[in-house]
KOLGU-4560 file (N, C-alpha, C; in nm, 3 decimals, padded with zeros to 5 digits):
<recs>
<n_xx: 07.858 n_yy: 12.077 n_zz: 00.242 ca_xx: 08.021 ca_yy: 12.047 ca_zz: 00.261 c_xx: 08.094 c_yy: 12.015 c_zz: 00.370 mol: A seq: 1 type: MET>
<n_xx: 08.024 n_yy: 12.094 n_zz: 00.471 ca_xx: 08.093 ca_yy: 12.061 ca_zz: 00.619 c_xx: 08.060 c_yy: 11.940 c_zz: 00.673 mol: A seq: 2 type: GLU>
<n_xx: 07.939 n_yy: 11.890 n_zz: 00.623 ca_xx: 07.912 ca_yy: 11.750 ca_zz: 00.683 c_xx: 08.006 c_yy: 11.653 c_zz: 00.621 mol: A seq: 3 type: SER>
<n_xx: 08.036 n_yy: 11.656 n_zz: 00.489 ca_xx: 08.105 ca_yy: 11.578 ca_zz: 00.422 c_xx: 08.260 c_yy: 11.570 c_zz: 00.479 mol: A seq: 4 type: LEU>
<n_xx: 08.302 n_yy: 11.689 n_zz: 00.514 ca_xx: 08.422 ca_yy: 11.732 ca_zz: 00.589 c_xx: 08.426 c_yy: 11.648 c_zz: 00.696 mol: A seq: 5 type: ALA>
<n_xx: 08.319 n_yy: 11.668 n_zz: 00.789 ca_xx: 08.312 ca_yy: 11.592 ca_zz: 00.909 c_xx: 08.301 c_yy: 11.452 c_zz: 00.929 mol: A seq: 6 type: LEU>
<n_xx: 08.240 n_yy: 11.405 n_zz: 00.823 ca_xx: 08.223 ca_yy: 11.263 ca_zz: 00.785 c_xx: 08.359 c_yy: 11.182 c_zz: 00.756 mol: A seq: 7 type: PHE>
<n_xx: 08.429 n_yy: 11.263 n_zz: 00.679 ca_xx: 08.569 ca_yy: 11.208 ca_zz: 00.651 c_xx: 08.659 c_yy: 11.226 c_zz: 00.779 mol: A seq: 8 type: VAL>
<n_xx: 08.636 n_yy: 11.309 n_zz: 00.826 ca_xx: 08.747 ca_yy: 11.343 ca_zz: 00.950 c_xx: 08.715 c_yy: 11.225 c_zz: 01.042 mol: A seq: 9 type: GLY>
<n_xx: 08.583 n_yy: 11.193 n_zz: 01.086 ca_xx: 08.540 ca_yy: 11.090 ca_zz: 01.171 c_xx: 08.593 c_yy: 10.971 c_zz: 01.138 mol: A seq: 10 type: ILE>
<n_xx: 08.565 n_yy: 10.942 n_zz: 00.975 ca_xx: 08.628 ca_yy: 10.804 ca_zz: 00.945 c_xx: 08.812 c_yy: 10.794 c_zz: 00.935 mol: A seq: 11 type: LEU>
<n_xx: 08.852 n_yy: 10.909 n_zz: 00.909 ca_xx: 09.015 ca_yy: 10.900 ca_zz: 00.930 c_xx: 09.049 c_yy: 10.878 c_zz: 01.083 mol: A seq: 12 type: LEU>
<n_xx: 08.953 n_yy: 10.954 n_zz: 01.168 ca_xx: 09.032 ca_yy: 10.937 ca_zz: 01.296 c_xx: 08.969 c_yy: 10.775 c_zz: 01.348 mol: A seq: 13 type: LEU>
<n_xx: 08.877 n_yy: 10.721 n_zz: 01.334 ca_xx: 08.840 ca_yy: 10.597 ca_zz: 01.371 c_xx: 08.951 c_yy: 10.490 c_zz: 01.272 mol: A seq: 14 type: ILE>
<n_xx: 09.005 n_yy: 10.525 n_zz: 01.162 ca_xx: 09.120 ca_yy: 10.459 ca_zz: 01.107 c_xx: 09.242 c_yy: 10.458 c_zz: 01.170 mol: A seq: 15 type: LEU>
<n_xx: 09.285 n_yy: 10.593 n_zz: 01.236 ca_xx: 09.396 ca_yy: 10.613 ca_zz: 01.305 c_xx: 09.404 c_yy: 10.536 c_zz: 01.422 mol: A seq: 16 type: ILE>
<n_xx: 09.264 n_yy: 10.554 n_zz: 01.508 ca_xx: 09.266 ca_yy: 10.509 ca_zz: 01.666 c_xx: 09.250 c_yy: 10.388 c_zz: 01.695 mol: A seq: 17 type: LEU>
<n_xx: 09.166 n_yy: 10.291 n_zz: 01.586 ca_xx: 09.107 ca_yy: 10.162 ca_zz: 01.619 c_xx: 09.239 c_yy: 10.048 c_zz: 01.635 mol: A seq: 18 type: SER>
<n_xx: 09.339 n_yy: 10.066 n_zz: 01.573 ca_xx: 09.452 ca_yy: 09.996 ca_zz: 01.598 c_xx: 09.527 c_yy: 09.991 c_zz: 01.734 mol: A seq: 19 type: GLY>
<n_xx: 09.562 n_yy: 10.114 n_zz: 01.775 ca_xx: 09.627 ca_yy: 10.142 ca_zz: 01.889 c_xx: 09.517 c_yy: 10.131 c_zz: 02.011 mol: A seq: 20 type: PRO>
<n_xx: 09.414 n_yy: 10.156 n_zz: 01.993 ca_xx: 09.312 ca_yy: 10.109 ca_zz: 02.114 c_xx: 09.302 c_yy: 09.982 c_zz: 02.106 mol: A seq: 21 type: PHE>
<n_xx: 09.296 n_yy: 09.893 n_zz: 02.010 ca_xx: 09.277 ca_yy: 09.746 ca_zz: 01.983 c_xx: 09.434 c_yy: 09.709 c_zz: 02.072 mol: A seq: 22 type: ALA>
<n_xx: 09.555 n_yy: 09.749 n_zz: 02.062 ca_xx: 09.661 ca_yy: 09.699 ca_zz: 02.117 c_xx: 09.679 c_yy: 09.741 c_zz: 02.250 mol: A seq: 23 type: ILE>
<n_xx: 09.589 n_yy: 09.844 n_zz: 02.291 ca_xx: 09.603 ca_yy: 09.901 ca_zz: 02.443 c_xx: 09.528 c_yy: 09.786 c_zz: 02.512 mol: A seq: 24 type: ALA>
<n_xx: 09.437 n_yy: 09.749 n_zz: 02.485 ca_xx: 09.324 ca_yy: 09.636 ca_zz: 02.514 c_xx: 09.396 c_yy: 09.502 c_zz: 02.550 mol: A seq: 25 type: LEU>
<n_xx: 09.456 n_yy: 09.490 n_zz: 02.461 ca_xx: 09.552 ca_yy: 09.358 ca_zz: 02.503 c_xx: 09.650 c_yy: 09.352 c_zz: 02.604 mol: A seq: 26 type: THR>
<n_xx: 09.685 n_yy: 09.460 n_zz: 02.661 ca_xx: 09.748 ca_yy: 09.479 ca_zz: 02.782 c_xx: 09.676 c_yy: 09.448 c_zz: 02.907 mol: A seq: 27 type: PHE>
<n_xx: 09.528 n_yy: 09.457 n_zz: 02.882 ca_xx: 09.452 ca_yy: 09.470 ca_zz: 03.027 c_xx: 09.457 c_yy: 09.304 c_zz: 03.083 mol: A seq: 28 type: VAL>
<n_xx: 09.506 n_yy: 09.270 n_zz: 03.187 ca_xx: 09.520 ca_yy: 09.153 ca_zz: 03.235 c_xx: 09.378 c_yy: 09.109 c_zz: 03.319 mol: A seq: 29 type: LYS>
<n_xx: 09.344 n_yy: 09.006 n_zz: 03.278 ca_xx: 09.188 ca_yy: 08.974 ca_zz: 03.336 c_xx: 09.198 c_yy: 08.791 c_zz: 03.362 mol: A seq: 30 type: THR>
<n_xx: 09.149 n_yy: 08.787 n_zz: 03.510 ca_xx: 09.115 ca_yy: 08.654 ca_zz: 03.510 c_xx: 09.016 c_yy: 08.600 c_zz: 03.518 mol: A seq: 31 type: THR>
<n_xx: 08.894 n_yy: 08.673 n_zz: 03.507 ca_xx: 08.753 ca_yy: 08.623 ca_zz: 03.473 c_xx: 08.730 c_yy: 08.583 c_zz: 03.336 mol: A seq: 32 type: ASN>
<n_xx: 08.690 n_yy: 08.467 n_zz: 03.326 ca_xx: 08.653 ca_yy: 08.424 ca_zz: 03.186 c_xx: 08.562 c_yy: 08.482 c_zz: 03.104 mol: A seq: 33 type: ARG>
<n_xx: 08.481 n_yy: 08.574 n_zz: 03.172 ca_xx: 08.388 ca_yy: 08.654 ca_zz: 03.079 c_xx: 08.435 c_yy: 08.768 c_zz: 03.060 mol: A seq: 34 type: SER>
<n_xx: 08.518 n_yy: 08.805 n_zz: 03.132 ca_xx: 08.601 ca_yy: 08.938 ca_zz: 03.090 c_xx: 08.693 c_yy: 08.928 c_zz: 02.989 mol: A seq: 35 type: ALA>
<n_xx: 08.764 n_yy: 08.809 n_zz: 02.957 ca_xx: 08.831 ca_yy: 08.785 ca_zz: 02.869 c_xx: 08.774 c_yy: 08.776 c_zz: 02.751 mol: A seq: 36 type: THR>
<n_xx: 08.666 n_yy: 08.740 n_zz: 02.739 ca_xx: 08.581 ca_yy: 08.709 ca_zz: 02.639 c_xx: 08.534 c_yy: 08.870 c_zz: 02.576 mol: A seq: 37 type: MET>
<n_xx: 08.471 n_yy: 08.949 n_zz: 02.676 ca_xx: 08.436 ca_yy: 09.074 ca_zz: 02.643 c_xx: 08.549 c_yy: 09.147 c_zz: 02.569 mol: A seq: 38 type: VAL>
<n_xx: 08.691 n_yy: 09.161 n_zz: 02.654 ca_xx: 08.794 ca_yy: 09.205 ca_zz: 02.587 c_xx: 08.859 c_yy: 09.151 c_zz: 02.451 mol: A seq: 39 type: ARG>
<n_xx: 08.833 n_yy: 09.036 n_zz: 02.407 ca_xx: 08.850 ca_yy: 09.006 ca_zz: 02.301 c_xx: 08.751 c_yy: 09.021 c_zz: 02.179 mol: A seq: 40 type: ARG>
<n_xx: 08.635 n_yy: 09.030 n_zz: 02.224 ca_xx: 08.549 ca_yy: 09.107 ca_zz: 02.147 c_xx: 08.540 c_yy: 09.207 c_zz: 02.109 mol: A seq: 41 type: LEU>
<n_xx: 08.604 n_yy: 09.315 n_zz: 02.215 ca_xx: 08.624 ca_yy: 09.452 ca_zz: 02.167 c_xx: 08.751 c_yy: 09.462 c_zz: 02.082 mol: A seq: 42 type: PHE>
<n_xx: 08.853 n_yy: 09.399 n_zz: 02.116 ca_xx: 08.948 ca_yy: 09.375 ca_zz: 02.026 c_xx: 08.937 c_yy: 09.355 c_zz: 01.876 mol: A seq: 43 type: VAL>
<n_xx: 08.844 n_yy: 09.246 n_zz: 01.868 ca_xx: 08.786 ca_yy: 09.193 ca_zz: 01.723 c_xx: 08.720 c_yy: 09.314 c_zz: 01.652 mol: A seq: 44 type: CYS>
<n_xx: 08.646 n_yy: 09.370 n_zz: 01.742 ca_xx: 08.541 ca_yy: 09.466 ca_zz: 01.641 c_xx: 08.608 c_yy: 09.582 c_zz: 01.627 mol: A seq: 45 type: ILE>
<n_xx: 08.723 n_yy: 09.639 n_zz: 01.703 ca_xx: 08.822 ca_yy: 09.750 ca_zz: 01.656 c_xx: 08.906 c_yy: 09.722 c_zz: 01.556 mol: A seq: 46 type: LEU>
<n_xx: 08.951 n_yy: 09.601 n_zz: 01.573 ca_xx: 09.043 ca_yy: 09.542 ca_zz: 01.458 c_xx: 08.975 c_yy: 09.528 c_zz: 01.330 mol: A seq: 47 type: SER>
<n_xx: 08.878 n_yy: 09.485 n_zz: 01.311 ca_xx: 08.774 ca_yy: 09.435 ca_zz: 01.220 c_xx: 08.755 c_yy: 09.596 c_zz: 01.139 mol: A seq: 48 type: ALA>
<n_xx: 08.722 n_yy: 09.684 n_zz: 01.223 ca_xx: 08.667 ca_yy: 09.827 ca_zz: 01.193 c_xx: 08.791 c_yy: 09.874 c_zz: 01.122 mol: A seq: 49 type: LEU>
<n_xx: 08.896 n_yy: 09.881 n_zz: 01.201 ca_xx: 09.032 ca_yy: 09.936 ca_zz: 01.107 c_xx: 09.074 c_yy: 09.894 c_zz: 01.016 mol: A seq: 50 type: GLY>
<n_xx: 09.063 n_yy: 09.757 n_zz: 00.976 ca_xx: 09.105 ca_yy: 09.683 ca_zz: 00.871 c_xx: 09.032 c_yy: 09.719 c_zz: 00.757 mol: A seq: 51 type: ILE>
<n_xx: 08.883 n_yy: 09.703 n_zz: 00.771 ca_xx: 08.761 ca_yy: 09.749 ca_zz: 00.698 c_xx: 08.795 c_yy: 09.857 c_zz: 00.607 mol: A seq: 52 type: GLY>
<n_xx: 08.824 n_yy: 09.974 n_zz: 00.713 ca_xx: 08.825 ca_yy: 10.099 ca_zz: 00.674 c_xx: 08.958 c_yy: 10.135 c_zz: 00.598 mol: A seq: 53 type: LEU>
<n_xx: 09.065 n_yy: 10.045 n_zz: 00.633 ca_xx: 09.199 ca_yy: 10.079 ca_zz: 00.555 c_xx: 09.185 c_yy: 10.013 c_zz: 00.431 mol: A seq: 54 type: ALA>
<n_xx: 09.094 n_yy: 09.889 n_zz: 00.415 ca_xx: 09.093 ca_yy: 09.835 ca_zz: 00.287 c_xx: 09.026 c_yy: 09.916 c_zz: 00.205 mol: A seq: 55 type: VAL>
<n_xx: 08.916 n_yy: 09.985 n_zz: 00.238 ca_xx: 08.827 ca_yy: 10.066 ca_zz: 00.144 c_xx: 08.907 c_yy: 10.194 c_zz: 00.107 mol: A seq: 56 type: MET>
<n_xx: 08.999 n_yy: 10.236 n_zz: 00.180 ca_xx: 09.080 ca_yy: 10.379 ca_zz: 00.155 c_xx: 09.194 c_yy: 10.327 c_zz: 00.064 mol: A seq: 57 type: LEU>
<n_xx: 09.247 n_yy: 10.190 n_zz: 00.075 ca_xx: 09.344 ca_yy: 10.165 ca_zz: -00.018 c_xx: 09.318 c_yy: 10.150 c_zz: -00.177 mol: A seq: 58 type: LEU>
<n_xx: 09.157 n_yy: 10.117 n_zz: -00.157 ca_xx: 09.119 ca_yy: 10.076 ca_zz: -00.313 c_xx: 09.073 c_yy: 10.219 c_zz: -00.374 mol: A seq: 59 type: LEU>
<n_xx: 09.067 n_yy: 10.314 n_zz: -00.272 ca_xx: 09.046 ca_yy: 10.438 ca_zz: -00.368 c_xx: 09.161 c_yy: 10.494 c_zz: -00.435 mol: A seq: 60 type: GLN>
<n_xx: 09.126 n_yy: 10.596 n_zz: -00.526 ca_xx: 09.233 ca_yy: 10.642 ca_zz: -00.614 c_xx: 09.257 c_yy: 10.788 c_zz: -00.501 mol: A seq: 61 type: GLY>
<n_xx: 09.348 n_yy: 10.775 n_zz: -00.407 ca_xx: 09.367 ca_yy: 10.872 ca_zz: -00.322 c_xx: 09.528 c_yy: 10.916 c_zz: -00.277 mol: A seq: 62 type: ILE>
<n_xx: 09.563 n_yy: 11.001 n_zz: -00.239 ca_xx: 09.706 ca_yy: 11.030 ca_zz: -00.198 c_xx: 09.806 c_yy: 10.942 c_zz: -00.115 mol: A seq: 63 type: ALA>
<n_xx: 09.912 n_yy: 10.932 n_zz: -00.141 ca_xx: 10.014 ca_yy: 10.849 ca_zz: -00.075 c_xx: 10.015 c_yy: 10.846 c_zz: 00.078 mol: A seq: 64 type: ILE>
<n_xx: 09.954 n_yy: 10.985 n_zz: 00.145 ca_xx: 09.977 ca_yy: 11.032 ca_zz: 00.291 c_xx: 09.838 c_yy: 10.921 c_zz: 00.331 mol: A seq: 65 type: GLY>
<n_xx: 09.723 n_yy: 10.921 n_zz: 00.247 ca_xx: 09.638 ca_yy: 10.836 ca_zz: 00.327 c_xx: 09.650 c_yy: 10.701 c_zz: 00.304 mol: A seq: 66 type: ALA>
<n_xx: 09.707 n_yy: 10.667 n_zz: 00.194 ca_xx: 09.754 ca_yy: 10.493 ca_zz: 00.200 c_xx: 09.843 c_yy: 10.450 c_zz: 00.290 mol: A seq: 67 type: LYS>
<n_xx: 09.957 n_yy: 10.581 n_zz: 00.332 ca_xx: 10.043 ca_yy: 10.523 ca_zz: 00.454 c_xx: 09.962 c_yy: 10.517 c_zz: 00.547 mol: A seq: 68 type: LEU>
<n_xx: 09.843 n_yy: 10.586 n_zz: 00.608 ca_xx: 09.776 ca_yy: 10.577 ca_zz: 00.708 c_xx: 09.680 c_yy: 10.469 c_zz: 00.701 mol: A seq: 69 type: MET>
<n_xx: 09.650 n_yy: 10.404 n_zz: 00.618 ca_xx: 09.565 ca_yy: 10.283 ca_zz: 00.574 c_xx: 09.646 c_yy: 10.159 c_zz: 00.628 mol: A seq: 70 type: ALA>
<n_xx: 09.776 n_yy: 10.149 n_zz: 00.537 ca_xx: 09.888 ca_yy: 10.051 ca_zz: 00.594 c_xx: 09.920 c_yy: 10.043 c_zz: 00.740 mol: A seq: 71 type: LEU>
<n_xx: 09.940 n_yy: 10.172 n_zz: 00.826 ca_xx: 09.924 ca_yy: 10.182 ca_zz: 00.958 c_xx: 09.851 c_yy: 10.118 c_zz: 01.031 mol: A seq: 72 type: PHE>
<n_xx: 09.710 n_yy: 10.140 n_zz: 00.979 ca_xx: 09.576 ca_yy: 10.084 ca_zz: 01.044 c_xx: 09.584 c_yy: 09.929 c_zz: 01.022 mol: A seq: 73 type: ALA>
<n_xx: 09.634 n_yy: 09.877 n_zz: 00.911 ca_xx: 09.605 ca_yy: 09.760 ca_zz: 00.891 c_xx: 09.702 c_yy: 09.681 c_zz: 00.974 mol: A seq: 74 type: ILE>
<n_xx: 09.847 n_yy: 09.726 n_zz: 00.977 ca_xx: 09.957 ca_yy: 09.682 ca_zz: 01.066 c_xx: 09.922 c_yy: 09.651 c_zz: 01.197 mol: A seq: 75 type: ALA>
<n_xx: 09.868 n_yy: 09.806 n_zz: 01.270 ca_xx: 09.828 ca_yy: 09.794 ca_zz: 01.408 c_xx: 09.715 c_yy: 09.696 c_zz: 01.441 mol: A seq: 76 type: ALA>
<n_xx: 09.580 n_yy: 09.671 n_zz: 01.349 ca_xx: 09.508 ca_yy: 09.592 ca_zz: 01.383 c_xx: 09.538 c_yy: 09.443 c_zz: 01.379 mol: A seq: 77 type: SER>
<n_xx: 09.653 n_yy: 09.421 n_zz: 01.270 ca_xx: 09.709 ca_yy: 09.296 ca_zz: 01.274 c_xx: 09.777 c_yy: 09.243 c_zz: 01.401 mol: A seq: 78 type: GLY>
<n_xx: 09.847 n_yy: 09.348 n_zz: 01.440 ca_xx: 09.924 ca_yy: 09.308 ca_zz: 01.550 c_xx: 09.858 c_yy: 09.298 c_zz: 01.684 mol: A seq: 79 type: PHE>
<n_xx: 09.734 n_yy: 09.377 n_zz: 01.674 ca_xx: 09.652 ca_yy: 09.365 ca_zz: 01.786 c_xx: 09.599 c_yy: 09.206 c_zz: 01.775 mol: A seq: 80 type: ALA>
<n_xx: 09.538 n_yy: 09.175 n_zz: 01.669 ca_xx: 09.456 ca_yy: 09.052 ca_zz: 01.672 c_xx: 09.592 c_yy: 08.933 c_zz: 01.702 mol: A seq: 81 type: LEU>
<n_xx: 09.727 n_yy: 08.930 n_zz: 01.659 ca_xx: 09.821 ca_yy: 08.850 ca_zz: 01.657 c_xx: 09.835 c_yy: 08.841 c_zz: 01.810 mol: A seq: 82 type: LYS>
<n_xx: 09.861 n_yy: 08.956 n_zz: 01.870 ca_xx: 09.870 ca_yy: 08.954 ca_zz: 02.028 c_xx: 09.777 c_yy: 08.915 c_zz: 02.099 mol: A seq: 83 type: ARG>
<n_xx: 09.652 n_yy: 08.922 n_zz: 02.088 ca_xx: 09.539 ca_yy: 08.887 ca_zz: 02.143 c_xx: 09.527 c_yy: 08.713 c_zz: 02.154 mol: A seq: 84 type: GLU>
<n_xx: 09.566 n_yy: 08.646 n_zz: 02.024 ca_xx: 09.512 ca_yy: 08.522 ca_zz: 02.013 c_xx: 09.627 c_yy: 08.429 c_zz: 01.989 mol: A seq: 85 type: PHE>
<n_xx: 09.730 n_yy: 08.489 n_zz: 02.003 ca_xx: 09.857 ca_yy: 08.389 ca_zz: 01.973 c_xx: 09.931 c_yy: 08.380 c_zz: 02.121 mol: A seq: 86 type: ALA>
<n_xx: 09.849 n_yy: 08.396 n_zz: 02.202 ca_xx: 09.929 ca_yy: 08.402 ca_zz: 02.353 c_xx: 09.958 c_yy: 08.245 c_zz: 02.386 mol: A seq: 87 type: ARG>
<n_xx: 10.051 n_yy: 08.262 n_zz: 02.478 ca_xx: 10.109 ca_yy: 08.116 ca_zz: 02.518 c_xx: 10.065 c_yy: 08.075 c_zz: 02.656 mol: A seq: 88 type: LYS>
</recs>
């Protein structure tokens, strides 16, 4: 039972922190082309992880608090993707 609680805690931690970390990465300024590509790769991985876990959580029959966390994760990850790839 403890391992299941630990697993769920890790999933929720990833869900909550993936969006803000992806947003924080978009504030890093790079001049090197390869560093920019690595940053974009990490933003995409974190955003995909957050959106994937959030959609999985939304499709389950769970409480409203967890659904709100999932919606926050989708919004934060989507904002990070928009900020990274819609630059002028």
